[in-house]
C-alpha positions in Angstrom: 103.8 88.3 117.2 105.0 87.1 113.7 105.5 89.9 111.1 102.6 87.9 109.1 100.2 88.4 111.8 101.2 92.0 112.4 100.3 93.0 108.8 97.1 90.9 108.9 96.0 92.8 111.9 96.9 95.9 109.9 94.6 94.8 107.4 91.9 94.3 109.7 92.4 97.7 111.0 92.2 99.2 107.7 88.8 97.3 107.1 87.5 98.8 110.5 88.4 102.3 109.4 86.8 102.0 106.1 83.5 100.5 107.8 83.6 103.8 110.1 83.9 105.8 107.0 80.8 104.2 105.6 78.8 104.5 108.9 79.6 108.3 109.0 78.9 108.9 105.2 75.5 106.7 105.2 74.3 107.3 108.8 75.2 110.3 110.2 72.4 112.8 110.7 73.5 115.9 109.3 72.1 118.3 112.0 74.3 116.2 114.4 77.5 117.2 112.8 79.6 119.8 114.7 82.7 119.6 112.6 82.7 122.0 109.5 85.0 119.4 107.5 82.9 116.3 108.1 79.6 118.2 107.4 81.1 119.3 104.1 82.2 115.7 103.4 79.2 113.9 104.2 77.2 116.6 102.1 79.5 115.9 99.2 79.3 112.1 99.7 75.4 112.2 99.5 75.5 114.2 96.5 76.8 111.3 94.7 75.0 108.6 92.9 75.5 105.2 94.4 77.9 104.1 91.9 80.2 107.4 92.6 79.6 106.8 96.1 81.2 103.3 96.0 83.8 104.8 93.8 84.7 107.4 96.3 84.8 104.6 99.0 87.5 102.7 96.8 89.4 105.6 96.6 89.6 105.9 100.4 90.5 102.4 100.8 93.2 102.5 98.2 94.9 105.4 99.9 94.6 103.8 103.4 96.4 100.7 101.6 99.1 103.2 99.9 99.8 105.1 102.9 100.2 102.0 104.9 102.7 100.0 102.3 104.7 103.6 102.2 105.0 103.4 106.0 106.1 99.6 106.0 108.4 100.3 103.2 110.2 103.0 105.3 110.1 100.6 108.3 111.5 98.0 106.6 114.3 100.1 105.0 113.3 99.7 101.3 111.5 103.1 100.9 113.2 106.4 101.9 111.9 109.0 104.1 112.4 112.6 102.5 115.0 110.8 100.2 117.0 109.5 102.9 117.2 105.9 103.9 116.6 105.7 107.8 117.7 102.8 109.8 114.3 102.1 111.6 113.2 99.2 113.7 109.6 97.5 114.6 109.8 95.8 118.1 106.7 93.9 119.0 106.7 91.7 122.3 110.6 92.3 122.3 111.4 91.0 119.0 112.2 92.9 115.7 109.6 92.2 113.2 110.4 94.5 109.9 112.4 93.5 107.1 109.6 92.0 105.2 106.4 93.9 106.4 105.7 95.4 103.1 105.8 92.0 101.1 103.8 90.3 103.6 101.4 93.5 103.7 101.0 93.7 99.8 100.5 89.7 99.6 97.3 90.0 102.1 95.9 92.7 100.0 92.5 91.5 98.9 91.4 94.7 97.1 
């Protein structure tokens, strides 16, 4: 797998995660929620007007992208972990693919 393919797949996964959040917030019946955290989150989301709901979903998307970018920066060796740079390798199908993952990921961002 090429690094560009890997980062494209990461973007697809983030989109699936966002779709999952949307499904939870818009379609879950409150009486079916057993987790207190999710119950509160859904009630909060539904208390917002549609424009505010969209802003919250955009924030969730950006947090996902920022978190992934941080992880890729650490894997590429261009960001520190606890203020220390680590020697990290990402091997996929027997080949090291890190080094430019963050760059590819950010280039592919369609936000």
